[in-house]
PyMOL Python script that loads the backbone (N, CA, C, O; Angstrom):
from pymol import cmd

cmd.read_pdbstr("""\
ATOM      1  N   MET A   1      88.407 173.334 193.740  1.00  0.00           N
ATOM      2  CA  MET A   1      87.913 172.065 193.272  1.00  0.00           C
ATOM      3  C   MET A   1      87.706 171.158 194.481  1.00  0.00           C
ATOM      4  O   MET A   1      88.518 171.166 195.406  1.00  0.00           O
ATOM      5  N   ASP A   2      86.646 170.392 194.482  1.00  0.00           N
ATOM      6  CA  ASP A   2      86.386 169.439 195.551  1.00  0.00           C
ATOM      7  C   ASP A   2      86.660 168.030 195.047  1.00  0.00           C
ATOM      8  O   ASP A   2      86.163 167.622 193.998  1.00  0.00           O
ATOM      9  N   ILE A   3      87.452 167.301 195.807  1.00  0.00           N
ATOM     10  CA  ILE A   3      87.749 165.908 195.489  1.00  0.00           C
ATOM     11  C   ILE A   3      87.443 165.094 196.729  1.00  0.00           C
ATOM     12  O   ILE A   3      88.024 165.326 197.789  1.00  0.00           O
ATOM     13  N   ASN A   4      86.532 164.139 196.599  1.00  0.00           N
ATOM     14  CA  ASN A   4      86.130 163.301 197.729  1.00  0.00           C
ATOM     15  C   ASN A   4      85.762 164.133 198.955  1.00  0.00           C
ATOM     16  O   ASN A   4      86.131 163.789 200.078  1.00  0.00           O
ATOM     17  N   GLY A   5      85.045 165.209 198.739  1.00  0.00           N
ATOM     18  CA  GLY A   5      84.620 166.040 199.848  1.00  0.00           C
ATOM     19  C   GLY A   5      85.684 166.958 200.408  1.00  0.00           C
ATOM     20  O   GLY A   5      85.420 167.712 201.344  1.00  0.00           O
ATOM     21  N   LYS A   6      86.877 166.907 199.854  1.00  0.00           N
ATOM     22  CA  LYS A   6      87.967 167.776 200.318  1.00  0.00           C
ATOM     23  C   LYS A   6      88.198 168.871 199.286  1.00  0.00           C
ATOM     24  O   LYS A   6      88.253 168.611 198.084  1.00  0.00           O
ATOM     25  N   LYS A   7      88.327 170.069 199.763  1.00  0.00           N
ATOM     26  CA  LYS A   7      88.673 171.179 198.871  1.00  0.00           C
ATOM     27  C   LYS A   7      90.149 171.012 198.487  1.00  0.00           C
ATOM     28  O   LYS A   7      90.991 170.746 199.344  1.00  0.00           O
ATOM     29  N   GLU A   8      90.451 171.169 197.209  1.00  0.00           N
ATOM     30  CA  GLU A   8      91.823 171.020 196.736  1.00  0.00           C
ATOM     31  C   GLU A   8      92.316 172.345 196.163  1.00  0.00           C
ATOM     32  O   GLU A   8      91.615 173.020 195.408  1.00  0.00           O
ATOM     33  N   TYR A   9      93.525 172.690 196.539  1.00  0.00           N
ATOM     34  CA  TYR A   9      94.166 173.904 196.047  1.00  0.00           C
ATOM     35  C   TYR A   9      95.362 173.520 195.207  1.00  0.00           C
ATOM     36  O   TYR A   9      96.197 172.723 195.637  1.00  0.00           O
ATOM     37  N   LYS A  10      95.454 174.078 194.014  1.00  0.00           N
ATOM     38  CA  LYS A  10      96.617 173.873 193.153  1.00  0.00           C
ATOM     39  C   LYS A  10      97.440 175.145 193.240  1.00  0.00           C
ATOM     40  O   LYS A  10      96.966 176.234 192.915  1.00  0.00           O
ATOM     41  N   ILE A  11      98.665 174.993 193.680  1.00  0.00           N
ATOM     42  CA  ILE A  11      99.501 176.152 193.984  1.00  0.00           C
ATOM     43  C   ILE A  11     100.777 176.111 193.156  1.00  0.00           C
ATOM     44  O   ILE A  11     101.530 175.138 193.196  1.00  0.00           O
ATOM     45  N   ALA A  12     101.004 177.178 192.408  1.00  0.00           N
ATOM     46  CA  ALA A  12     102.243 177.322 191.648  1.00  0.00           C
ATOM     47  C   ALA A  12     103.293 177.913 192.577  1.00  0.00           C
ATOM     48  O   ALA A  12     103.013 178.836 193.342  1.00  0.00           O
ATOM     49  N   VAL A  13     104.487 177.377 192.504  1.00  0.00           N
ATOM     50  CA  VAL A  13     105.582 177.819 193.349  1.00  0.00           C
ATOM     51  C   VAL A  13     106.764 178.194 192.462  1.00  0.00           C
ATOM     52  O   VAL A  13     107.150 177.447 191.562  1.00  0.00           O
ATOM     53  N   ILE A  14     107.332 179.373 192.737  1.00  0.00           N
ATOM     54  CA  ILE A  14     108.500 179.814 191.979  1.00  0.00           C
ATOM     55  C   ILE A  14     109.620 180.085 192.986  1.00  0.00           C
ATOM     56  O   ILE A  14     109.834 181.230 193.385  1.00  0.00           O
ATOM     57  N   PRO A  15     110.337 179.027 193.399  1.00  0.00           N
ATOM     58  CA  PRO A  15     111.418 179.228 194.359  1.00  0.00           C
ATOM     59  C   PRO A  15     112.584 179.973 193.738  1.00  0.00           C
ATOM     60  O   PRO A  15     112.858 179.835 192.545  1.00  0.00           O
ATOM     61  N   GLY A  16     113.259 180.752 194.537  1.00  0.00           N
ATOM     62  CA  GLY A  16     114.449 181.445 194.059  1.00  0.00           C
ATOM     63  C   GLY A  16     114.157 182.724 193.317  1.00  0.00           C
ATOM     64  O   GLY A  16     114.987 183.180 192.530  1.00  0.00           O
ATOM     65  N   ASP A  17     112.996 183.319 193.546  1.00  0.00           N
ATOM     66  CA  ASP A  17     112.657 184.570 192.876  1.00  0.00           C
ATOM     67  C   ASP A  17     112.821 185.760 193.815  1.00  0.00           C
ATOM     68  O   ASP A  17     112.146 186.778 193.659  1.00  0.00           O
ATOM     69  N   GLY A  18     113.692 185.635 194.757  1.00  0.00           N
ATOM     70  CA  GLY A  18     113.879 186.669 195.776  1.00  0.00           C
ATOM     71  C   GLY A  18     113.698 186.056 197.158  1.00  0.00           C
ATOM     72  O   GLY A  18     114.100 186.627 198.171  1.00  0.00           O
ATOM     73  N   ILE A  19     113.089 184.896 197.170  1.00  0.00           N
ATOM     74  CA  ILE A  19     112.966 184.106 198.393  1.00  0.00           C
ATOM     75  C   ILE A  19     113.694 182.806 198.082  1.00  0.00           C
ATOM     76  O   ILE A  19     113.366 182.133 197.105  1.00  0.00           O
ATOM     77  N   GLY A  20     114.674 182.447 198.899  1.00  0.00           N
ATOM     78  CA  GLY A  20     115.478 181.266 198.621  1.00  0.00           C
ATOM     79  C   GLY A  20     114.669 179.981 198.577  1.00  0.00           C
ATOM     80  O   GLY A  20     113.665 179.853 199.278  1.00  0.00           O
ATOM     81  N   PRO A  21     115.100 179.029 197.757  1.00  0.00           N
ATOM     82  CA  PRO A  21     114.398 177.748 197.653  1.00  0.00           C
ATOM     83  C   PRO A  21     114.234 177.047 198.997  1.00  0.00           C
ATOM     84  O   PRO A  21     113.231 176.372 199.226  1.00  0.00           O
ATOM     85  N   GLU A  22     115.209 177.203 199.884  1.00  0.00           N
ATOM     86  CA  GLU A  22     115.103 176.544 201.194  1.00  0.00           C
ATOM     87  C   GLU A  22     113.985 177.150 202.034  1.00  0.00           C
ATOM     88  O   GLU A  22     113.371 176.447 202.837  1.00  0.00           O
ATOM     89  N   ILE A  23     113.712 178.435 201.864  1.00  0.00           N
ATOM     90  CA  ILE A  23     112.616 179.094 202.577  1.00  0.00           C
ATOM     91  C   ILE A  23     111.277 178.637 201.993  1.00  0.00           C
ATOM     92  O   ILE A  23     110.326 178.377 202.730  1.00  0.00           O
ATOM     93  N   VAL A  24     111.215 178.542 200.672  1.00  0.00           N
ATOM     94  CA  VAL A  24     109.993 178.089 200.007  1.00  0.00           C
ATOM     95  C   VAL A  24     109.666 176.661 200.440  1.00  0.00           C
ATOM     96  O   VAL A  24     108.503 176.342 200.684  1.00  0.00           O
ATOM     97  N   GLU A  25     110.675 175.807 200.537  1.00  0.00           N
ATOM     98  CA  GLU A  25     110.481 174.422 200.982  1.00  0.00           C
ATOM     99  C   GLU A  25     109.810 174.377 202.351  1.00  0.00           C
ATOM    100  O   GLU A  25     108.878 173.603 202.569  1.00  0.00           O
ATOM    101  N   GLU A  26     110.286 175.204 203.260  1.00  0.00           N
ATOM    102  CA  GLU A  26     109.713 175.242 204.616  1.00  0.00           C
ATOM    103  C   GLU A  26     108.291 175.790 204.581  1.00  0.00           C
ATOM    104  O   GLU A  26     107.427 175.320 205.322  1.00  0.00           O
ATOM    105  N   GLY A  27     108.044 176.774 203.733  1.00  0.00           N
ATOM    106  CA  GLY A  27     106.695 177.312 203.592  1.00  0.00           C
ATOM    107  C   GLY A  27     105.712 176.262 203.098  1.00  0.00           C
ATOM    108  O   GLY A  27     104.570 176.209 203.554  1.00  0.00           O
ATOM    109  N   ILE A  28     106.155 175.432 202.169  1.00  0.00           N
ATOM    110  CA  ILE A  28     105.305 174.351 201.664  1.00  0.00           C
ATOM    111  C   ILE A  28     104.966 173.382 202.784  1.00  0.00           C
ATOM    112  O   ILE A  28     103.830 172.918 202.875  1.00  0.00           O
ATOM    113  N   LYS A  29     105.934 173.072 203.636  1.00  0.00           N
ATOM    114  CA  LYS A  29     105.667 172.188 204.777  1.00  0.00           C
ATOM    115  C   LYS A  29     104.588 172.773 205.682  1.00  0.00           C
ATOM    116  O   LYS A  29     103.708 172.056 206.158  1.00  0.00           O
ATOM    117  N   VAL A  30     104.664 174.074 205.914  1.00  0.00           N
ATOM    118  CA  VAL A  30     103.660 174.745 206.750  1.00  0.00           C
ATOM    119  C   VAL A  30     102.281 174.642 206.098  1.00  0.00           C
ATOM    120  O   VAL A  30     101.297 174.330 206.770  1.00  0.00           O
ATOM    121  N   LEU A  31     102.208 174.905 204.789  1.00  0.00           N
ATOM    122  CA  LEU A  31     100.930 174.827 204.084  1.00  0.00           C
ATOM    123  C   LEU A  31     100.377 173.407 204.066  1.00  0.00           C
ATOM    124  O   LEU A  31      99.163 173.220 204.156  1.00  0.00           O
ATOM    125  N   GLN A  32     101.244 172.407 203.951  1.00  0.00           N
ATOM    126  CA  GLN A  32     100.798 171.015 203.983  1.00  0.00           C
ATOM    127  C   GLN A  32     100.214 170.664 205.351  1.00  0.00           C
ATOM    128  O   GLN A  32      99.202 169.968 205.439  1.00  0.00           O
ATOM    129  N   THR A  33     100.847 171.140 206.404  1.00  0.00           N
ATOM    130  CA  THR A  33     100.334 170.898 207.756  1.00  0.00           C
ATOM    131  C   THR A  33      98.986 171.582 207.940  1.00  0.00           C
ATOM    132  O   THR A  33      98.059 170.999 208.500  1.00  0.00           O
ATOM    133  N   ALA A  34      98.880 172.823 207.467  1.00  0.00           N
ATOM    134  CA  ALA A  34      97.610 173.549 207.565  1.00  0.00           C
ATOM    135  C   ALA A  34      96.512 172.818 206.793  1.00  0.00           C
ATOM    136  O   ALA A  34      95.368 172.760 207.245  1.00  0.00           O
ATOM    137  N   ALA A  35      96.854 172.263 205.638  1.00  0.00           N
ATOM    138  CA  ALA A  35      95.875 171.531 204.833  1.00  0.00           C
ATOM    139  C   ALA A  35      95.353 170.311 205.590  1.00  0.00           C
ATOM    140  O   ALA A  35      94.162 170.005 205.537  1.00  0.00           O
ATOM    141  N   GLN A  36      96.242 169.620 206.291  1.00  0.00           N
ATOM    142  CA  GLN A  36      95.814 168.464 207.086  1.00  0.00           C
ATOM    143  C   GLN A  36      94.858 168.898 208.193  1.00  0.00           C
ATOM    144  O   GLN A  36      93.839 168.251 208.433  1.00  0.00           O
ATOM    145  N   ILE A  37      95.188 169.978 208.853  1.00  0.00           N
ATOM    146  CA  ILE A  37      94.352 170.474 209.951  1.00  0.00           C
ATOM    147  C   ILE A  37      92.979 170.886 209.435  1.00  0.00           C
ATOM    148  O   ILE A  37      91.965 170.629 210.085  1.00  0.00           O
ATOM    149  N   GLU A  38      92.945 171.527 208.264  1.00  0.00           N
ATOM    150  CA  GLU A  38      91.700 172.031 207.685  1.00  0.00           C
ATOM    151  C   GLU A  38      90.973 171.004 206.818  1.00  0.00           C
ATOM    152  O   GLU A  38      89.934 171.304 206.230  1.00  0.00           O
ATOM    153  N   ASN A  39      91.525 169.792 206.742  1.00  0.00           N
ATOM    154  CA  ASN A  39      90.942 168.720 205.945  1.00  0.00           C
ATOM    155  C   ASN A  39      90.799 169.124 204.473  1.00  0.00           C
ATOM    156  O   ASN A  39      89.764 168.899 203.847  1.00  0.00           O
ATOM    157  N   THR A  40      91.860 169.721 203.947  1.00  0.00           N
ATOM    158  CA  THR A  40      91.925 170.079 202.532  1.00  0.00           C
ATOM    159  C   THR A  40      93.145 169.406 201.919  1.00  0.00           C
ATOM    160  O   THR A  40      93.941 168.776 202.614  1.00  0.00           O
ATOM    161  N   ARG A  41      93.274 169.550 200.611  1.00  0.00           N
ATOM    162  CA  ARG A  41      94.445 169.025 199.905  1.00  0.00           C
ATOM    163  C   ARG A  41      95.120 170.171 199.189  1.00  0.00           C
ATOM    164  O   ARG A  41      94.463 171.099 198.715  1.00  0.00           O
ATOM    165  N   SER A  42      96.433 170.101 199.114  1.00  0.00           N
ATOM    166  CA  SER A  42      97.196 171.088 198.360  1.00  0.00           C
ATOM    167  C   SER A  42      98.139 170.357 197.419  1.00  0.00           C
ATOM    168  O   SER A  42      98.850 169.433 197.816  1.00  0.00           O
ATOM    169  N   GLN A  43      98.130 170.787 196.170  1.00  0.00           N
ATOM    170  CA  GLN A  43      99.033 170.227 195.163  1.00  0.00           C
ATOM    171  C   GLN A  43      99.957 171.356 194.730  1.00  0.00           C
ATOM    172  O   GLN A  43      99.498 172.404 194.275  1.00  0.00           O
ATOM    173  N   PHE A  44     101.255 171.140 194.873  1.00  0.00           N
ATOM    174  CA  PHE A  44     102.248 172.157 194.551  1.00  0.00           C
ATOM    175  C   PHE A  44     102.968 171.785 193.270  1.00  0.00           C
ATOM    176  O   PHE A  44     103.372 170.638 193.081  1.00  0.00           O
ATOM    177  N   THR A  45     103.124 172.764 192.392  1.00  0.00           N
ATOM    178  CA  THR A  45     103.894 172.576 191.164  1.00  0.00           C
ATOM    179  C   THR A  45     104.950 173.668 191.121  1.00  0.00           C
ATOM    180  O   THR A  45     104.630 174.856 191.152  1.00  0.00           O
ATOM    181  N   SER A  46     106.206 173.259 191.051  1.00  0.00           N
ATOM    182  CA  SER A  46     107.315 174.221 191.018  1.00  0.00           C
ATOM    183  C   SER A  46     107.694 174.563 189.582  1.00  0.00           C
ATOM    184  O   SER A  46     107.683 173.718 188.687  1.00  0.00           O
ATOM    185  N   PHE A  47     108.027 175.826 189.403  1.00  0.00           N
ATOM    186  CA  PHE A  47     108.499 176.308 188.116  1.00  0.00           C
ATOM    187  C   PHE A  47     109.878 176.922 188.315  1.00  0.00           C
ATOM    188  O   PHE A  47     110.093 177.629 189.299  1.00  0.00           O
ATOM    189  N   PRO A  48     110.816 176.672 187.407  1.00  0.00           N
ATOM    190  CA  PRO A  48     112.193 177.156 187.567  1.00  0.00           C
ATOM    191  C   PRO A  48     112.376 178.580 187.044  1.00  0.00           C
ATOM    192  O   PRO A  48     113.348 178.863 186.344  1.00  0.00           O
ATOM    193  N   TRP A  49     111.458 179.466 187.375  1.00  0.00           N
ATOM    194  CA  TRP A  49     111.461 180.800 186.791  1.00  0.00           C
ATOM    195  C   TRP A  49     111.918 181.864 187.765  1.00  0.00           C
ATOM    196  O   TRP A  49     111.389 182.975 187.755  1.00  0.00           O
ATOM    197  N   GLY A  50     112.872 181.554 188.591  1.00  0.00           N
ATOM    198  CA  GLY A  50     113.395 182.527 189.545  1.00  0.00           C
ATOM    199  C   GLY A  50     114.508 183.375 188.936  1.00  0.00           C
ATOM    200  O   GLY A  50     114.614 183.521 187.718  1.00  0.00           O
ATOM    201  N   ALA A  51     115.323 183.922 189.812  1.00  0.00           N
ATOM    202  CA  ALA A  51     116.392 184.826 189.391  1.00  0.00           C
ATOM    203  C   ALA A  51     117.388 184.140 188.453  1.00  0.00           C
ATOM    204  O   ALA A  51     117.861 184.759 187.500  1.00  0.00           O
ATOM    205  N   ASP A  52     117.707 182.887 188.708  1.00  0.00           N
ATOM    206  CA  ASP A  52     118.646 182.182 187.828  1.00  0.00           C
ATOM    207  C   ASP A  52     118.103 182.061 186.409  1.00  0.00           C
ATOM    208  O   ASP A  52     118.852 182.175 185.439  1.00  0.00           O
ATOM    209  N   PHE A  53     116.807 181.830 186.294  1.00  0.00           N
ATOM    210  CA  PHE A  53     116.171 181.749 184.976  1.00  0.00           C
ATOM    211  C   PHE A  53     116.322 183.075 184.245  1.00  0.00           C
ATOM    212  O   PHE A  53     116.650 183.114 183.059  1.00  0.00           O
ATOM    213  N   TYR A  54     116.076 184.162 184.972  1.00  0.00           N
ATOM    214  CA  TYR A  54     116.205 185.495 184.364  1.00  0.00           C
ATOM    215  C   TYR A  54     117.636 185.746 183.895  1.00  0.00           C
ATOM    216  O   TYR A  54     117.856 186.250 182.794  1.00  0.00           O
ATOM    217  N   LEU A  55     118.592 185.395 184.725  1.00  0.00           N
ATOM    218  CA  LEU A  55     119.992 185.624 184.356  1.00  0.00           C
ATOM    219  C   LEU A  55     120.391 184.821 183.125  1.00  0.00           C
ATOM    220  O   LEU A  55     121.183 185.282 182.303  1.00  0.00           O
ATOM    221  N   GLU A  56     119.836 183.615 183.001  1.00  0.00           N
ATOM    222  CA  GLU A  56     120.191 182.769 181.857  1.00  0.00           C
ATOM    223  C   GLU A  56     119.444 183.150 180.575  1.00  0.00           C
ATOM    224  O   GLU A  56     120.018 183.131 179.487  1.00  0.00           O
ATOM    225  N   TYR A  57     118.151 183.497 180.715  1.00  0.00           N
ATOM    226  CA  TYR A  57     117.315 183.690 179.523  1.00  0.00           C
ATOM    227  C   TYR A  57     116.882 185.136 179.282  1.00  0.00           C
ATOM    228  O   TYR A  57     116.324 185.442 178.228  1.00  0.00           O
ATOM    229  N   GLY A  58     117.129 186.022 180.236  1.00  0.00           N
ATOM    230  CA  GLY A  58     116.780 187.427 180.063  1.00  0.00           C
ATOM    231  C   GLY A  58     115.300 187.733 180.177  1.00  0.00           C
ATOM    232  O   GLY A  58     114.857 188.812 179.782  1.00  0.00           O
ATOM    233  N   THR A  59     114.538 186.807 180.707  1.00  0.00           N
ATOM    234  CA  THR A  59     113.107 187.016 180.935  1.00  0.00           C
ATOM    235  C   THR A  59     112.723 186.351 182.248  1.00  0.00           C
ATOM    236  O   THR A  59     113.334 185.366 182.661  1.00  0.00           O
ATOM    237  N   VAL A  60     111.721 186.892 182.886  1.00  0.00           N
ATOM    238  CA  VAL A  60     111.308 186.344 184.178  1.00  0.00           C
ATOM    239  C   VAL A  60     110.481 185.078 183.986  1.00  0.00           C
ATOM    240  O   VAL A  60     110.669 184.093 184.701  1.00  0.00           O
ATOM    241  N   VAL A  61     109.574 185.106 183.027  1.00  0.00           N
ATOM    242  CA  VAL A  61     108.697 183.969 182.737  1.00  0.00           C
ATOM    243  C   VAL A  61     108.732 183.750 181.231  1.00  0.00           C
ATOM    244  O   VAL A  61     108.666 184.717 180.471  1.00  0.00           O
ATOM    245  N   PRO A  62     108.835 182.497 180.779  1.00  0.00           N
ATOM    246  CA  PRO A  62     108.880 182.252 179.340  1.00  0.00           C
ATOM    247  C   PRO A  62     107.564 182.611 178.655  1.00  0.00           C
ATOM    248  O   PRO A  62     106.530 182.744 179.310  1.00  0.00           O
ATOM    249  N   SER A  63     107.613 182.764 177.359  1.00  0.00           N
ATOM    250  CA  SER A  63     106.431 183.074 176.564  1.00  0.00           C
ATOM    251  C   SER A  63     105.325 182.055 176.861  1.00  0.00           C
ATOM    252  O   SER A  63     105.558 180.847 176.828  1.00  0.00           O
ATOM    253  N   GLY A  64     104.143 182.546 177.145  1.00  0.00           N
ATOM    254  CA  GLY A  64     103.014 181.673 177.454  1.00  0.00           C
ATOM    255  C   GLY A  64     102.952 181.234 178.903  1.00  0.00           C
ATOM    256  O   GLY A  64     101.971 180.622 179.327  1.00  0.00           O
ATOM    257  N   GLY A  65     103.980 181.536 179.658  1.00  0.00           N
ATOM    258  CA  GLY A  65     104.033 181.090 181.051  1.00  0.00           C
ATOM    259  C   GLY A  65     102.952 181.685 181.938  1.00  0.00           C
ATOM    260  O   GLY A  65     102.406 180.998 182.801  1.00  0.00           O
ATOM    261  N   LEU A  66     102.641 182.961 181.730  1.00  0.00           N
ATOM    262  CA  LEU A  66     101.622 183.602 182.568  1.00  0.00           C
ATOM    263  C   LEU A  66     100.246 182.979 182.347  1.00  0.00           C
ATOM    264  O   LEU A  66      99.477 182.824 183.296  1.00  0.00           O
ATOM    265  N   LYS A  67      99.934 182.627 181.117  1.00  0.00           N
ATOM    266  CA  LYS A  67      98.658 181.950 180.851  1.00  0.00           C
ATOM    267  C   LYS A  67      98.604 180.623 181.585  1.00  0.00           C
ATOM    268  O   LYS A  67      97.570 180.257 182.143  1.00  0.00           O
ATOM    269  N   TYR A  68      99.706 179.908 181.585  1.00  0.00           N
ATOM    270  CA  TYR A  68      99.762 178.627 182.278  1.00  0.00           C
ATOM    271  C   TYR A  68      99.591 178.821 183.786  1.00  0.00           C
ATOM    272  O   TYR A  68      98.903 178.037 184.441  1.00  0.00           O
ATOM    273  N   LEU A  69     100.210 179.852 184.328  1.00  0.00           N
ATOM    274  CA  LEU A  69     100.119 180.108 185.768  1.00  0.00           C
ATOM    275  C   LEU A  69      98.702 180.459 186.205  1.00  0.00           C
ATOM    276  O   LEU A  69      98.357 180.261 187.370  1.00  0.00           O
ATOM    277  N   MET A  70      97.892 180.964 185.318  1.00  0.00           N
ATOM    278  CA  MET A  70      96.526 181.324 185.679  1.00  0.00           C
ATOM    279  C   MET A  70      95.722 180.110 186.135  1.00  0.00           C
ATOM    280  O   MET A  70      94.658 180.269 186.733  1.00  0.00           O
ATOM    281  N   ARG A  71      96.202 178.925 185.869  1.00  0.00           N
ATOM    282  CA  ARG A  71      95.515 177.702 186.304  1.00  0.00           C
ATOM    283  C   ARG A  71      95.716 177.436 187.796  1.00  0.00           C
ATOM    284  O   ARG A  71      95.087 176.537 188.354  1.00  0.00           O
ATOM    285  N   PHE A  72      96.544 178.171 188.412  1.00  0.00           N
ATOM    286  CA  PHE A  72      96.924 177.907 189.793  1.00  0.00           C
ATOM    287  C   PHE A  72      96.487 179.019 190.723  1.00  0.00           C
ATOM    288  O   PHE A  72      96.311 180.168 190.319  1.00  0.00           O
ATOM    289  N   ILE A  73      96.320 178.651 191.958  1.00  0.00           N
ATOM    290  CA  ILE A  73      96.260 179.662 193.002  1.00  0.00           C
ATOM    291  C   ILE A  73      97.719 179.915 193.325  1.00  0.00           C
ATOM    292  O   ILE A  73      98.427 179.006 193.758  1.00  0.00           O
ATOM    293  N   LEU A  74      98.169 181.128 193.120  1.00  0.00           N
ATOM    294  CA  LEU A  74      99.587 181.408 193.258  1.00  0.00           C
ATOM    295  C   LEU A  74      99.993 181.511 194.722  1.00  0.00           C
ATOM    296  O   LEU A  74      99.385 182.243 195.503  1.00  0.00           O
ATOM    297  N   ALA A  75     101.022 180.770 195.072  1.00  0.00           N
ATOM    298  CA  ALA A  75     101.634 180.957 196.376  1.00  0.00           C
ATOM    299  C   ALA A  75     102.266 182.337 196.331  1.00  0.00           C
ATOM    300  O   ALA A  75     102.834 182.727 195.311  1.00  0.00           O
ATOM    301  N   GLN A  76     102.173 183.061 197.405  1.00  0.00           N
ATOM    302  CA  GLN A  76     102.687 184.433 197.372  1.00  0.00           C
ATOM    303  C   GLN A  76     104.192 184.387 197.205  1.00  0.00           C
ATOM    304  O   GLN A  76     104.924 183.970 198.103  1.00  0.00           O
ATOM    305  N   GLN A  77     104.630 184.816 196.064  1.00  0.00           N
ATOM    306  CA  GLN A  77     106.049 184.865 195.737  1.00  0.00           C
ATOM    307  C   GLN A  77     106.332 186.238 195.170  1.00  0.00           C
ATOM    308  O   GLN A  77     105.963 186.527 194.031  1.00  0.00           O
ATOM    309  N   GLU A  78     106.969 187.075 195.933  1.00  0.00           N
ATOM    310  CA  GLU A  78     107.239 188.430 195.474  1.00  0.00           C
ATOM    311  C   GLU A  78     108.573 188.451 194.758  1.00  0.00           C
ATOM    312  O   GLU A  78     109.589 188.053 195.326  1.00  0.00           O
ATOM    313  N   ILE A  79     108.582 188.909 193.518  1.00  0.00           N
ATOM    314  CA  ILE A  79     109.842 189.057 192.799  1.00  0.00           C
ATOM    315  C   ILE A  79     110.478 190.346 193.288  1.00  0.00           C
ATOM    316  O   ILE A  79     110.050 191.442 192.926  1.00  0.00           O
ATOM    317  N   ARG A  80     111.496 190.204 194.109  1.00  0.00           N
ATOM    318  CA  ARG A  80     112.155 191.386 194.654  1.00  0.00           C
ATOM    319  C   ARG A  80     113.090 191.952 193.597  1.00  0.00           C
ATOM    320  O   ARG A  80     112.959 193.113 193.210  1.00  0.00           O
ATOM    321  N   GLY A  81     114.028 191.147 193.130  1.00  0.00           N
ATOM    322  CA  GLY A  81     114.837 191.445 191.977  1.00  0.00           C
ATOM    323  C   GLY A  81     115.531 192.792 191.909  1.00  0.00           C
ATOM    324  O   GLY A  81     116.026 193.162 190.844  1.00  0.00           O
ATOM    325  N   LEU A  82     115.588 193.529 192.983  1.00  0.00           N
ATOM    326  CA  LEU A  82     116.179 194.862 192.902  1.00  0.00           C
ATOM    327  C   LEU A  82     117.621 194.811 192.425  1.00  0.00           C
ATOM    328  O   LEU A  82     118.045 195.656 191.637  1.00  0.00           O
ATOM    329  N   SER A  83     118.382 193.823 192.897  1.00  0.00           N
ATOM    330  CA  SER A  83     119.786 193.739 192.490  1.00  0.00           C
ATOM    331  C   SER A  83     119.922 193.287 191.041  1.00  0.00           C
ATOM    332  O   SER A  83     120.987 193.430 190.440  1.00  0.00           O
ATOM    333  N   LEU A  84     118.831 192.733 190.472  1.00  0.00           N
ATOM    334  CA  LEU A  84     118.873 192.266 189.091  1.00  0.00           C
ATOM    335  C   LEU A  84     118.227 193.265 188.135  1.00  0.00           C
ATOM    336  O   LEU A  84     118.201 193.038 186.926  1.00  0.00           O
ATOM    337  N   GLY A  85     117.707 194.367 188.669  1.00  0.00           N
ATOM    338  CA  GLY A  85     117.048 195.343 187.828  1.00  0.00           C
ATOM    339  C   GLY A  85     115.679 194.896 187.372  1.00  0.00           C
ATOM    340  O   GLY A  85     115.218 195.312 186.309  1.00  0.00           O
ATOM    341  N   LEU A  86     115.010 194.049 188.161  1.00  0.00           N
ATOM    342  CA  LEU A  86     113.708 193.536 187.769  1.00  0.00           C
ATOM    343  C   LEU A  86     112.548 194.312 188.398  1.00  0.00           C
ATOM    344  O   LEU A  86     111.388 193.958 188.186  1.00  0.00           O
ATOM    345  N   SER A  87     112.836 195.341 189.151  1.00  0.00           N
ATOM    346  CA  SER A  87     111.777 196.008 189.906  1.00  0.00           C
ATOM    347  C   SER A  87     110.727 196.675 189.029  1.00  0.00           C
ATOM    348  O   SER A  87     109.633 196.964 189.515  1.00  0.00           O
ATOM    349  N   ASN A  88     111.014 196.928 187.771  1.00  0.00           N
ATOM    350  CA  ASN A  88     110.030 197.566 186.886  1.00  0.00           C
ATOM    351  C   ASN A  88     109.224 196.571 186.063  1.00  0.00           C
ATOM    352  O   ASN A  88     108.384 196.971 185.256  1.00  0.00           O
ATOM    353  N   ILE A  89     109.471 195.283 186.259  1.00  0.00           N
ATOM    354  CA  ILE A  89     108.766 194.263 185.492  1.00  0.00           C
ATOM    355  C   ILE A  89     107.483 193.906 186.208  1.00  0.00           C
ATOM    356  O   ILE A  89     107.487 193.629 187.407  1.00  0.00           O
ATOM    357  N   SER A  90     106.383 193.912 185.473  1.00  0.00           N
ATOM    358  CA  SER A  90     105.114 193.549 186.103  1.00  0.00           C
ATOM    359  C   SER A  90     104.601 192.245 185.535  1.00  0.00           C
ATOM    360  O   SER A  90     103.540 191.770 185.940  1.00  0.00           O
TER     361      SER A  90
END
""", "prot")
cmd.dss("prot")
cmd.show_as("cartoon", "prot")
cmd.util.cbc("prot")
cmd.orient("prot")
């Protein structure tokens, strides 16, 4: 999407899905700096659907969540989940 001549990226972020929230925070800072250099805008929306969510609710993403995420350019967040038995979930 272009806003005032600037390309805008909407990025969904799922901290704590195998990459700690503190690492994701630093990654967002890097992307924000890159956006300034490239004269673009980035809007980040965090979702609490990491490992803790799975442990509490028994699902990685709530019903309808994947449809909602399709609105975003996904920040690369790999669900590692091997210790949680999530490796077979797609």
